[in-house]
C-alpha positions in Angstrom: -9.5 -0.4 52.0 -6.3 -0.9 54.1 -8.5 -1.5 57.2 -9.7 -4.8 55.7 -6.2 -6.2 55.0 -5.6 -7.4 58.6 -9.0 -9.1 58.7 -8.4 -10.8 55.3 -5.0 -12.0 56.5 -6.5 -13.4 59.7 -9.1 -15.3 57.7 -6.3 -16.7 55.5 -4.3 -17.8 58.5 -7.4 -19.5 60.1 -8.2 -21.3 56.8 -4.6 -22.5 56.5 -4.4 -23.6 60.1 -7.8 -25.3 59.9 -6.6 -27.2 56.9 -3.4 -28.3 58.5 -5.2 -29.4 61.7 -7.8 -31.3 59.8 -5.1 -33.1 57.8 -3.2 -34.0 60.9 -6.4 -35.3 62.5 -7.1 -37.5 59.4 -3.5 -38.9 59.5 -3.8 -39.7 63.2 -7.2 -41.3 62.7 -5.8 -43.4 59.9 -2.8 -44.5 61.9 -5.0 -45.5 64.8 -7.3 -47.5 62.5 -4.4 -49.2 60.8 -2.7 -50.2 64.0 -6.1 -51.5 65.3 -7.3 -50.6 68.7 -6.9 -54.2 70.0 -10.1 -55.4 68.3 -8.4 -57.0 65.3 -4.7 -57.2 64.6 -3.9 -55.8 61.2 -0.5 -55.7 59.7 0.5 -52.4 58.2 2.1 -53.2 54.9 5.1 -51.2 53.6 3.1 -49.2 51.1 0.6 -47.9 53.8 3.4 -47.0 56.2 5.3 -45.2 53.5 2.2 -43.3 52.5 1.6 -42.3 56.1 5.2 -41.1 56.5 5.0 -39.1 53.3 1.8 -37.5 54.5 3.3 -36.6 57.8 6.4 -35.2 56.2 4.3 -33.1 53.8 2.1 -31.8 56.6 5.2 -30.9 58.7 6.6 -28.9 55.7 3.2 -27.2 55.3 3.1 -26.3 59.0 6.5 -24.7 58.6 5.3 -22.7 55.6 2.3 -21.5 57.5 4.5 -20.3 60.4 6.6 -18.4 57.9 3.5 -16.8 56.3 2.3 -15.8 59.8 5.6 -14.2 60.5 5.6 -12.3 57.2 2.0 -11.1 57.8 2.7 -10.0 61.4 5.9 -8.2 60.3 4.0 -6.4 57.5 1.2 -5.5 60.0 3.7 -4.1 62.5 5.6 -2.3 59.8 2.4 -0.7 58.5 1.6 0.7 61.9 5.0 2.3 62.4 4.8 4.3 59.2 
């Protein structure tokens, strides 16, 4: 059963990274649409810009957490091989 642990942890990492990348893509798309690609000039009100900043901040924190989880998983995997 221990042979399946690395595969399971890899799926977990892929799912988390996929979620983070998808969320970043959505935020970028929203920012581009709000700024308007030159077609129509839209003003971004304070609420929308604050929401975007909060989303970006939250996603940045999530990315840091994912990196920490990766480090923990890799250290456990390396530690398991040494024993």
